[in-house]
C-alpha positions, 0 to 999 in steps of 0.5 A: 228455606232449606226445610221448606225446600226439603218438605215440598218434594215430599208433599209432591210425591204423596200427591202424585201417588194419590193422582195415580190411584185416582187415574187408575180408578177413573180408568177402571170405571171407564173400562167397566162403562164401555164393557156395559154399553158396548153391546148397546152402542153396537146394536144402535150402530147396527140398527142405524146402518141397517136402516140406512141400507134399507132406506137406500134399497127402498129408494133404489128399488121401489118394487122391494128388490135388492139392487145387485149387478146382473150378468145376463145371457140372452138367446134368440130362437125363431119359431117355425110357424109354417105349420099354420098353413094348410091345416085341417081348419084351413090357413090360420092367420097368426094375430098374437102370441104369448110365451109361458114360463116353461117355454110353450108358445100360445098362438092366437089365430084367425081362420076364415069367417073370423073364426078364432083358434088357439094353437100351442107349440111345446118347447121340444117342438120349437124349431122342429116340425112345423106340423107338430103345432097342436091346434084346439079343435073347436071354433071360438066366435064371440068376436074373439078374432076382432078383440085380439086384433084390436088388443081389447081382451084379457089374458092371464097365465097362471103358470100351471098350464092354464090361462084365463081369456076373455073379452066383452062377450065371453070368458074361459079357462084354457088347459094347455096340457089337455088342449081344452076349455076346462071352465066356460063362464057365462057373463051376464048378458044384461051388462055392457062389459068392458073387461073381466078378471079371474082371481088368483085362486080362480074362485071369483071374477071381477066384472067391469061394465058400463053399469058398475064394477062387480064381483061374482063367484066363478062357479056361479057364472058356469051355470047357464044363467047366473043368478043376479043375487050372486053378483055383488056391486063394488063400485057404482058408475056415475055421470057428473054434472058435465055429462062425463061417465065415470067408471072403474075398468081394467080390474087386476087382483092383488097377490092374495086376492084381498083387493082389486085394482082398477083404472078410474075412467072419465068416459074413455080416458084414464083419470087415476088408479083405485083399489077396492077395500076389505069392506064390500062396496068400499074403494079408495082412489089412489089420487097421489099417483099423479100419472095416467099411464100405469100398469099393475104389477105383482106384490101390490106395486104400480109401474107408471111412466110419462111418455115423450114425443119425437122432440127430445129435450131436458123437459121432454124425457121418458121417465118411469118408476114405481108407486108403492100402494102402502105409502102412496109414494111415487119414486122415479127409477129411470129416465131416457131421451129416447122416444118410446111409443109403446112399452111392456113391463115384466110382471115383477117390474124388473124388465122393460120392453120398449119400442122406438123408431130407428129411421124406417125401422122399429127397434125393440129394446129390453132394459134392466130397469134398476141398472138401466142396462140394455139386455137386448135390442133388434130392428124390425120392419114392424112389430105386431105383438110382444109380451113377457112370460110371468117369470120374466125370463122369456119375451115373445115377439111377433113382427116383420123382418126383411119383409117376412113375418117371424115369431121369435122368443128371447130367452133371458137368464141371469146370475147375480154378481 
C-alpha cells in the first residue's frame, strides 16, 4: 500500500507537466489563429456595420442624402415692387415670380391688352430704389399672359443666368445678364402641344403633344420652319377601346439627359409615371409608383404625396415619400394630420413648402422633410404663387397680407450638426 501510495503522486506530477505543455500548445495555436483571422473578422464586422448604416440611411433618406441634424437660419425680405407702376410700358401687373440661386428675382408681369413682360430685380437692388427694376423691352404675346395666369407653362432655371420658358405656342431661352432672349424656338405648328422641356445641356427639346411624345435637336427649332425629319417620335398617343386618349405629358430630363421622365395621362388625368429608355422609341411605365400625385426631382428621384381632405383622422393623413427609379420602391418619409391643399418641393427633395388653411387665413409652412422640423411659417390673406430657387436656399412668395399685395423672399441657410 505504501509503495502504491508513493508512486501515485509521482505519476500525477508527470501528467500535470504534460497537461501544462498541451495547454501551452493549445494556447499558442489559439493566439496564432486569432492573429491570422482578426483582420478578416474586423473586415466582416466593418462591412456588416457599413451595410447596416447604409441600409438605415437608405430607409431614412430615400433621396440619397445623409441624415444629419441641421441648425437653420431664416431671413425674410419684403421686396419693393412699386416700380412696376407708371413704367414706360404702363402699369405692370405682377402675375408670378421666381428667385434664383444668387438672389435675383424674376417677375412675370402683364400689361395692357394681355401683353407679357419680364422684369428682374438684382440682389443689390432688393429693398432699394423700386425704379431700378430692369424690364425687358420687347412685348411678348403667344398667350403667355394667359398661360402664366393659369399656371400652365414650363420654367427651368439653369443657375447660369439663363432660364427656359415655354407654353403651348412658343419657347425661348432668356439671359438675365443681358436682359434679352438668346434663343427662340419655333415649335411645330402642326402639333397641339401640351408642354416642352429643354435638356440640361440645352441641345435637345422634348415635346409633349396630342399627336405624341417627341424629341428634337434645339438648333433645328431655331430655324423658321423645323424639318419634320429632325423630330423623332418616342411615344405614340393612342385611344383605348373606351375612347380614352392616353398620352405622355410633362417631360422632365434626367440629370445626364439619358432619359426623359413623363406623366402618362388618360385624357386629362394622371395615370402613372414613365421614363424613356436608351433605345429610340423605348419607354418604361413606372407602374410600381402607386400614386398619381408626384413631382420629378434631381438625381432620378420622384417625390410622391397622398393628399388629405379637411376631415383629419388616422385613415386620412397627408403622407409623402420618395420613389427610387433604380429599385422601383416607394418609401414614406413624412406623415401629417394637416390638410395641405397645395405643395411645392425643392429640387433635391430636402424642403417641403405647403399651404394650409388657418381660419380665414392661408398658412405657408417650410418643413425639413427628413427631420420633420418646421423651418418657417407665416399667415397670409391669400397666396398667389411661391417657389424655391434651384439650390433650395431661397423661397419666393407672392401673396396678400393685411390687404396689400406683397412679394417676399425667404432666405434659408443651415449648418450640419
